[in-house]
Structures are given as structure tokens and as C-alpha cells.
C-alpha positions in Angstrom: 18.6 27.2 4.6 18.4 27.0 0.8 17.0 23.7 -0.5 19.3 21.2 -2.0 18.2 18.2 -4.0 19.9 15.1 -2.7 19.7 12.6 -5.7 19.7 8.9 -5.0 22.2 8.3 -7.9 24.2 11.5 -7.7 26.1 11.0 -4.5 28.3 13.8 -3.2 31.2 12.8 -0.9 30.0 13.2 2.7 33.0 15.4 3.8 32.2 17.8 1.0 28.5 17.8 1.8 29.3 18.5 5.4 31.6 21.4 4.6 29.0 23.0 2.2 26.2 22.4 4.7 28.2 24.2 7.4 28.9 27.1 5.0 25.3 27.4 3.9 26.3 26.9 0.2 24.0 24.0 -0.7 21.7 26.0 -3.0 21.8 24.5 -6.5 19.7 21.8 -8.0 21.6 19.1 -9.9 21.7 19.5 -13.7 18.7 18.0 -15.6 20.5 15.0 -17.2 19.2 11.6 -18.2 21.1 10.2 -15.1 19.2 12.4 -12.6 16.5 10.5 -10.7 12.9 11.5 -11.4 11.1 9.8 -8.5 12.8 10.1 -5.2 14.8 12.9 -3.6 15.5 14.7 -0.3 15.8 18.3 0.8 17.6 19.8 3.8 15.2 21.6 6.2 15.3 23.0 9.7 13.8 21.9 12.9 11.6 25.1 12.9 10.1 24.0 9.6 8.9 20.6 10.9 5.1 21.1 11.2 4.0 20.4 14.7 7.4 19.6 16.2 7.1 22.3 18.9 4.2 20.2 20.4 6.0 16.9 19.9 6.2 14.1 22.5 9.3 12.2 21.3 9.6 9.9 24.3 7.7 6.9 22.7 9.8 7.3 19.5 13.0 7.4 21.6 12.1 4.1 23.2 11.4 2.7 19.7 14.7 4.2 18.4 16.8 2.6 21.1 15.2 -0.8 20.4 16.3 -0.3 16.7 19.8 0.7 17.9 20.3 -2.7 19.5 20.2 -4.3 16.0 23.2 -2.3 14.7 25.7 -3.2 17.4 27.4 -6.0 15.5 27.5 -4.2 12.1 30.7 -2.6 10.7 30.8 1.2 11.4 32.0 2.0 7.8 29.0 0.1 6.2 26.5 2.3 4.4 23.1 2.5 6.0 21.7 2.4 2.4 23.7 1.4 -0.7 22.0 3.9 -3.0 21.0 6.8 -0.7 24.1 8.6 0.5 22.2 11.0 2.8 21.6 8.2 5.3 25.4 8.0 6.0 27.2 5.1 7.6 26.2 2.6 10.3 28.9 4.2 12.5 27.2 7.6 12.4 24.0 5.9 13.6 25.8 3.9 16.3 27.3 7.1 17.6 23.9 8.8 17.6 22.4 5.8 19.5 25.0 6.0 22.2 24.5 9.7 22.7 20.7 9.3 22.7 21.0 6.6 25.4 23.3 8.8 27.5 20.9 11.8 27.5 21.3 13.8 30.8 18.1 14.3 32.9 18.5 18.0 32.4 18.0 17.7 28.6 14.6 17.0 27.2 14.3 14.1 24.8 13.1 16.5 22.1 16.1 18.7 22.5 18.4 15.6 22.4 16.9 14.7 19.0 17.5 18.3 18.0 21.2 18.1 19.1 21.9 14.8 17.4 19.9 14.8 14.1 19.4 16.8 11.0 15.9 16.8 9.5 15.6 16.1 5.8 12.3 16.2 3.9 11.7 13.3 1.4 10.0 14.0 -1.9 8.5 11.8 -4.6 7.5 12.5 -8.2 4.9 10.6 -10.2 3.5 8.9 -7.1 1.4 10.1 -4.2 2.7 9.7 -0.6 0.3 7.4 1.3 -0.2 6.2 4.8 -2.3 3.2 5.7 -2.6 1.4 9.0 -2.3 -2.1 10.5 -3.0 -3.6 13.9 -2.8 -6.8 15.9 -6.1 -8.5 15.6 -7.7 -10.8 18.3 -9.2 -14.1 17.0 -11.0 -16.9 18.7 -9.0 -20.1 18.5 -8.4 -23.7 19.6 -5.4 -26.0 19.9 -7.3 -28.7 18.3 -9.8 -28.6 15.4 -13.5 -28.9 16.2 -16.8 -28.4 14.4 -16.5 -24.7 15.1 -12.7 -24.2 14.8 -11.9 -25.4 11.3 -9.4 -22.9 9.9 -5.8 -23.9 10.6 -2.9 -21.5 11.2 -0.1 -23.2 9.5 3.7 -23.4 10.3 6.0 -23.0 7.3 6.1 -26.2 5.1 9.3 -28.3 4.9 9.4 -28.2 1.1 9.4 -24.4 0.9 12.9 -23.5 -0.4 14.5 -20.1 -0.6 16.9 -19.4 -3.5 19.5 -16.6 -3.1 19.8 -15.2 -6.6 23.0 -13.3 -5.8 24.8 -16.7 -5.7 24.2 -16.9 -9.4 24.7 -13.3 -10.6 26.1 -10.2 -8.7 23.4 -8.0 -10.3 20.8 -9.9 -8.3 22.3 -8.9 -4.9 19.6 -9.0 -2.2 17.0 -10.8 -4.4 15.5 -14.1 -3.5 12.9 -16.5 -4.8 10.6 -18.8 -2.9 9.5 -22.1 -4.5 9.4 -25.9 -4.3 11.5 -28.6 -5.9 9.6 -30.8 -8.3 11.9 -33.5 -9.7 14.9 -31.6 -11.1 13.1 -28.3 -11.4 12.2 -25.5 -9.0 8.6 -24.3 -9.4 6.6 -21.5 -7.8 5.1 -22.5 -4.4 1.4 -23.3 -4.1 -0.8 -20.3 -4.2 -3.6 -19.5 -1.7 -6.3 -21.3 -3.6 -4.2 -24.5 -3.8 -3.3 -24.4 -0.1 -6.9 -23.8 0.9 -7.9 -26.7 -1.3 -5.6 -29.1 0.5 -2.2 -28.9 -1.2 -0.4 -29.0 2.1 -2.7 -31.6 3.8 0.0 -34.3 3.9 2.4 -32.0 5.9 0.0 -31.6 8.9 1.1 -28.0 9.6 -1.8 -26.7 11.6 -0.9 -25.7 15.2 -3.9 -23.5 16.0 -7.4 -23.4 14.6 -9.7 -20.4 14.3 -13.4 -20.1 13.7 -13.4 -17.9 10.6 -11.6 -18.0 7.2 -12.2 -14.3 6.8 -10.6 -13.5 10.1 -7.6 -15.7 9.2 -7.3 -13.9 5.9 -7.1 -10.5 7.6 -4.7 -12.0 10.2 -2.4 -12.9 7.3 -2.6 -9.4 6.0 -1.7 -7.9 9.4 1.1 -10.5 9.9 0.6 -11.1 13.6 -2.2 -11.4 16.1 -3.5 -12.6 19.5 -5.6 -15.8 19.8 -8.1 -16.1 22.6 -8.3 -19.9 23.3 -11.4 -21.7 24.5 -10.2 -21.9 28.1 -9.9 -18.1 28.2 -6.1 -18.0 27.9 -4.4 -15.8 25.3 -1.5 -16.7 23.0 0.1 -14.8 20.2 1.2 -15.7 16.7 3.7 -14.0 14.4 4.9 -14.1 10.9 7.1 -17.1 10.1 7.2 -17.2 6.3 5.4 -16.6 3.0 4.7 -18.7 -0.1 6.5 -16.4 -2.5 3.4 -15.5 -4.4 2.6 -11.8 -5.1 0.4 -9.9 -2.7 -2.9 -8.6 -4.3 -5.1 -6.0 -2.7 -8.7 -7.4 -3.0 -10.1 -4.0 -2.1 -8.8 -2.8 -5.5 -10.7 -5.7 -7.1 -13.9 -4.6 -5.4 -13.4 -1.1 -6.7 -12.8 -2.3 -10.2 -15.9 -4.6 -9.9 -18.0 -1.6 -9.0 -18.9 -3.1 -5.7 -17.4 -0.4 -3.4 -16.7 3.3 -4.4 -13.0 4.1 -4.2 -13.6 6.9 -1.7 -15.4 4.5 0.6 -12.9 1.7 0.5 -11.7 0.4 3.9 -11.1 -2.9 5.6 -14.6 -2.7 7.1 -16.2 -2.4 3.7 -14.3 -5.4 2.5 -15.4 -7.4 5.5 -19.0 -6.3 4.9 -18.9 -7.4 1.3 -17.4 -10.8 2.2 -20.2 -11.3 4.8 -22.9 -10.3 2.3 -21.5 -12.6 -0.4 -20.4 -15.8 1.3 -20.7 -17.8 -2.0 -18.1 -15.5 -3.6 -15.9 -14.8 -0.6 -13.4 -17.6 -1.2 -13.0 -16.7 -4.9 -12.3 -13.1 -4.0 -9.8 -13.9 -1.2 -8.0 -16.4 -3.4 -7.3 -13.6 -5.9 -4.6 -12.7 -3.3 -2.3 -15.6 -4.0 0.1 -14.7 -1.2 -0.2 -16.9 1.9 1.4 -16.3 5.3 2.7 -19.0 7.6 2.8 -18.4 11.4 4.6 -19.4 14.5 3.4 -19.2 18.1 5.1 -16.5 20.1 5.2 -17.4 23.8 8.3 -15.3 24.4 6.6 -11.8 24.1 5.7 -9.6 26.9 1.9 -9.1 26.9 2.5 -5.3 27.1 4.7 -5.3 24.0 3.6 -5.1 20.4 4.4 -7.8 17.9 7.9 -8.3 16.5 8.4 -6.3 13.3 10.8 -7.0 10.4 13.7 -5.4 12.3 13.3 -8.0 15.0 12.2 -5.7 17.8 8.7 -5.2 19.4 6.6 -2.5 17.8 5.2 0.5 19.7 1.6 1.5 18.9 1.3 4.7 16.9 5.1 5.2 16.9 6.3 2.2 14.8 6.0 2.5 11.0 6.2 -0.2 8.2 8.1 1.1 5.2 9.7 0.0 2.0 13.4 -0.3 3.0 14.4 0.3 -0.6 13.8 4.0 0.2 13.9 4.2 4.0 16.2 2.0 6.0 14.8 0.2 9.0 15.5 2.0 12.3 15.3 5.5 10.7 13.2 8.0 12.7 10.6 9.7 10.6 8.6 12.8 11.4 5.1 12.4 9.9 2.9 15.4 9.1 -0.5 14.2 7.9 -4.0 13.2 9.0 -5.6 10.0 10.3 -9.1 8.7 11.0 -10.8 8.8 14.4 -11.7 5.7 16.3 -15.4 6.5 16.1 -16.9 3.8 13.7 -19.2 6.2 11.8 -17.0 9.3 11.9 -15.3 10.1 8.6 -13.5 13.2 10.0 -9.7 13.2 9.5 -7.7 14.6 12.5 -4.1 15.8 12.5 -1.5 13.1 12.7 1.9 14.7 13.5 4.4 12.6 15.4 7.9 11.1 15.4 7.9 7.4 14.3 10.5 4.8 13.7 10.7 2.6 10.6 10.7 -0.9 12.2 8.6 -3.1 9.9 7.9 -4.0 6.3 4.8 -5.4 4.5 3.8 -7.2 1.3 1.7 -4.2 0.2 4.2 -1.5 1.4 6.1 -0.9 -1.8 7.4 2.4 -3.2 8.7 5.7 -2.0 6.8 7.4 0.9 4.5 4.4 1.3 4.0 3.8 5.0 1.8 1.6 7.3 1.2 2.9 10.8 1.0 0.3 13.6 -2.0 1.2 15.7 -1.8 -1.6 18.4 -4.6 -4.0 19.2 -8.3 -3.8 20.2 -11.4 -2.3 18.6 -10.1 1.3 18.3 -6.9 0.1 16.6 -8.9 -2.0 14.2 -11.2 0.9 13.3 -8.4 3.4 12.7 -6.2 0.9 10.9 -9.0 -0.3 8.6 -10.0 3.2 7.5 -6.6 4.8 7.2 -5.7 5.9 3.6 -4.2 9.4 4.1 -1.5 11.5 2.5 1.4 12.8 4.6 4.6 14.7 4.4 7.7 12.7 5.4 10.9 14.0 7.1 13.7 11.6 8.1 16.1 12.5 10.9 19.7 11.7 10.0 22.7 12.0 12.4 24.3 15.4 12.1 27.7 13.7 11.9 26.8 12.4 8.5 27.1 16.0 7.2 29.3 17.7 9.7 31.8 15.0 10.3 31.9 15.2 14.1 
């Protein structure tokens, strides 16, 4: 099939797009005008062109997809899946695909069912490199009361943290919010990490669990959820409950700029090693990341399930993906063609990473087109792979065929 550039701001009516797709006439690039986007686009492709699809096991992604489907049941069918990307179609098209996916006959393989219901589209980005990193669910040592060993509190959201919906003031700010605090008759930015760690929230008494390492707590905040092994041997879980509104800063980039770690060697493990070797500088470095995450205890989760992602459903290891929803709507199945690290601590070999994943989460550092974060699960192997993953990949989204064919 000839390629066709689907531009984010040059939307063709879907019934015309479907007619031309069926006739095989989508073969022209849009004119090079000032209005044409220069960073993000999509191209029709075929299932045979998906690298590695013939060897795919789509069953875990199908389970993830059906979890995402449950979040769309109350949305209006004529609502756009994405306000600026016409190729994602309407919510109704996805609801129909979900219904058909759930009704798959036993005689039809799950891979063939995806083939029947979806059209693959390759995503492209200019002036930026596609990048996959990884995250995981860490396991920390904790206590329900502070002790001489357990001194670092996991805090619930503070009562004076206010969220301001900017769209209430101007339509052009639709979807934008600010987090801050009220100071007299003014709204000010909320306390940053350094201020919170220095005691700015002490009067609120927000701690509900205490862990034995500020560094471990720092990385727990980056991951957004975790498991806490308590002193009596029991296990509980915590999940994201809020953020202070301050921008996220990657301290690994600071270590590179400081000349402390070569760029090609940067990983979570190298950051941990540096913090351990420089305890007198550790707080200052971590405080450069002003973002601070608040938690809640999650006693409602099945121990076999992953943490709850931004879409509100449990994540599936190696098949749930964090994305920037500005470019890829949550719930979208994505075929990834790339590489990933092994679980061996000293093995720098990259192995093929080709699988169907579902966009089900977001992250403070996950910003931009084709920027993804693979959820690896929990345990030492997941930590090793997540901490070392910084790999390029090709992205293909699967979009319901009815978006283009109208049936």
C-alpha cells in the first residue's frame, strides 16, 4: 500500500479517508505549507510489514486491551479519541472493536482477531529520537511507625494542595491545570522537594508508612508505586496519590553534565552507585528534582496484579506502556519493534524487543512523541532491565478498521 502522511493538523474527513483507503488511492504527501506539521505524523502500513508480528503472542496485550476497554463504556460514541489526531477515530469505533475482541470465537486466534479488527499505522517523528525507557514496582523495607531505622515518611497528599482548572478562565487553556497553595489572597507554587524534606509539611502529619532509605524513597517516587515489606513480614502496596506541581528533573542528566557518569553508561544503577559513594552530596542532587510524589496505601489490589496506571486499570508486566497522551491516547494498542537490556547485571547486550503493548500509563518524564516507558513488573530482574533501558524503537499503533472503512 502506498504511504500516506496523516498530518496532525490536516484532518481528512473519515468517510473520505475510508473510501480512498479501500480504493488504494492514498499515495500523495500533503503540500509543504507553513501549516503542515513538522514533528509528528503517521503512515498506513500492512500487517505483513510489522517486524516480528508473525511470531507474536498477543494474548497478554489482549487482556490489557480489555481492561482498557472497560474505561470507555460510559463515554459518548461520537467523541473523538484524540482532539487533534483524526487517525485515532471516535470512541464508538473503539467500543465496537472492544466488543468484537471480547466476543472472539475459540476457533479464531487472538492474533487473527487483532488482524480482523485493526489497521496498523506507523508513527513517525521528526527532530526527535524515539526512545523507550523502563520502570518497575520496587520493593522497600517499611514500618507503620517511625523508628530509629525507619525515618523516611511516605506522605499522603496535603490538605492545602489546590488544583486550579485553567480552562475555567480561558477556553484556550482547555485541559491545563496548575497545582499550588493559597497564601493569603494569592496562589503560590507548592513547596518543592527540598522544602518538603526540610520540614515544610511537618505540621500536617502526613506520614502513613516509614521506610529505611531516602534514596529508595526517591526512586519509589520516580516509579510511582511500590511494595512495602513491613517489619512483621507482611506486604502492603502504595500507589500514586498526587504531586506537588513542581517540574520533574532527571538527575541522571545532571550527573552527565557534571562529568560524573558518561552518557553511554547512564542508568538507574549508576545513579544509585553515585549517591551511595557521595552521601554528603546525595540530598543536594536529589533536591534538584523539585517534583515530589504523594502516596496512598492500596489494600484493594490483587497480589498477582500490577499497580494501577493512569488509565485506572492494573498494569501487565512487559505489555503495559506509559506514553504521552498528547500523542498516543491511553488504551491504544502499540506494536513495538526495538531492543531491550537483558536481566543479567553485567551484560550490556541488547536483545530484540518486539511485542504488542497497550498504552495504559503516563509519567512525569514521559513527554513528547514516541517517548515510552515499559512496565517490567517487580523484583530484581525487573529492576535491572528497567534501570538500564534506554533504547530506540519503531512504533506502530493499531486503530480500528471501522475508522477508515466505516463498517
